[in-house]
Residue, then its C-alpha position, 0 to 999 in steps of 0.5 A: m130653678i125647677r118648679d116641682r109639685g111637691k107632695m101633690k105628685w105623690q097623691g096619685f099613689f095613695m088609695t082613698e083608704h090610706t088618705q082617710l087613715l092619714k087624716q085620722i092619725p092627728r085626731e087620735y093624738e088629740k083625744m083625752k081621757k074622761p076626767e074623773l069627777d069627785e062628789q063635790e063636782l057632781e053635786e055642783i053639776q046637779i045644783i046648777t042643772m036643777e037651778s036652770l030647770t027651775y028658774t030657766l037660767t042659761i048655763k054652759m054645759t061641757i060634754w065628753v064624747d069619744g075622747f073629745t069635749k064639746t060645750y053647749e049653751g042653753i036652758v035645761d028643758k027636762i031631766d029624765h031620771i029614769n033613763m038618765y038624760i038631760h034635755l038642753e034647749t039651746n039658744d037657737l031653740k034646738i033640744l039636745k039630749f045628753h046622757i048624765n055620764e057625758v056631762i063633765s062640767v056645768e057653769r052659770v052664764 
């Protein structure tokens, strides 16, 4: 039986730009549209973030950025109403800054 290297022997024909594009294709299919939030969901987000800010309660915040969601856990450190940013202090004491429009859900922990 002949033992072949399979795809490995064809890798030499690909330029680095081609390989990067081939790796990006599956990521494009995983992207999702930003969910539309109704007034009730926006009000719930506001209530929970204000509770976290006032009573230093831990919350779980889900952020939508560029078609992907990411979840962070921490305490709201500050809400900047002028620039519309929420500052979240994570469990490892990092301060993360999110635009209010990026937040898609907040829940109590």
